[in-house]
C-alpha positions in Angstrom: -14.4 -28.0 4.7 -17.9 -26.4 3.3 -18.3 -25.2 -0.6 -20.4 -21.8 -1.8 -23.7 -22.7 -1.7 -24.1 -21.0 -5.7 -28.1 -19.1 -4.4 -26.2 -17.6 -1.6 -24.8 -14.1 -2.3 -22.8 -14.7 0.7 -19.7 -15.5 0.8 -17.2 -17.0 3.8 -13.8 -15.3 4.0 -11.9 -18.4 2.1 -14.8 -18.3 -0.3 -14.1 -14.7 -1.1 -10.2 -15.4 -1.2 -10.4 -17.9 -3.5 -13.1 -15.7 -5.8 -10.6 -13.1 -5.8 -7.3 -15.3 -5.7 -5.9 -13.3 -2.9 -5.2 -15.3 0.7 -7.5 -14.6 3.2 -5.6 -12.2 5.1 -6.2 -10.0 2.3 -10.0 -10.4 3.1 -9.2 -9.5 6.9 -7.5 -6.4 5.8 -9.3 -5.2 3.7 -12.8 -5.4 6.0 -10.5 -4.7 8.9 -9.2 -1.0 7.0 -12.5 0.1 5.9 -11.9 -1.0 2.5 -14.2 -3.8 2.3 -18.0 -3.8 3.3 -18.6 -6.8 5.1 -20.8 -8.5 8.2 -19.6 -10.3 11.4 -22.1 -13.2 12.5 -22.0 -13.9 15.9 -18.6 -13.5 17.1 -16.1 -15.3 14.8 -17.4 -15.4 11.4 -17.8 -13.0 8.6 -19.6 -13.0 5.5 -18.7 -10.5 2.5 -21.7 -10.3 -0.1 -20.4 -10.8 -3.4 -22.0 -7.8 -5.3 -19.3 -5.6 -2.3 -16.2 -8.5 -3.1 -16.9 -7.4 -6.8 -16.9 -3.8 -6.7 -13.4 -4.2 -3.9 -11.5 -6.0 -7.2 -13.2 -3.3 -9.3 -11.7 0.0 -7.5 -8.5 -1.4 -6.8 -7.2 -1.8 -10.0 -4.2 0.0 -10.3 -2.4 -1.6 -13.8 -4.0 -0.2 -17.4 -6.9 2.2 -16.2 -7.7 3.2 -19.6 -7.4 -0.7 -21.5 -10.8 -1.5 -22.1 -13.5 -3.1 -19.6 -15.1 0.1 -18.6 -18.1 -0.5 -19.6 -18.5 -3.0 -16.6 -20.0 -1.4 -14.2 -19.5 -0.7 -10.4 -22.1 -0.6 -7.6 -22.2 2.7 -6.9 -23.0 1.5 -3.2 -18.8 1.1 -3.0 -16.6 3.6 -0.8 -13.4 1.6 -0.2 -10.1 3.2 -1.3 -7.5 0.9 -3.6 -4.3 -0.6 -2.1 -1.4 0.2 -3.2 
């Protein structure tokens, strides 16, 4: 298994899942459903930009949406919906 290159903003599905603390299938499902933006490299490999992943996580806030933390900017490029 390779480790993430800290200089690269691109994450493998495994790295994205680890960062989000979810299973790889959650990442694949979110990409398939259009909730998480990703790029396909070749026939099989998928990469997720770290800002896309962070925006997806921030948009999925369902617990205590009024809690402190509103000062954290969310990228405007995100257009997905939170999973319920």
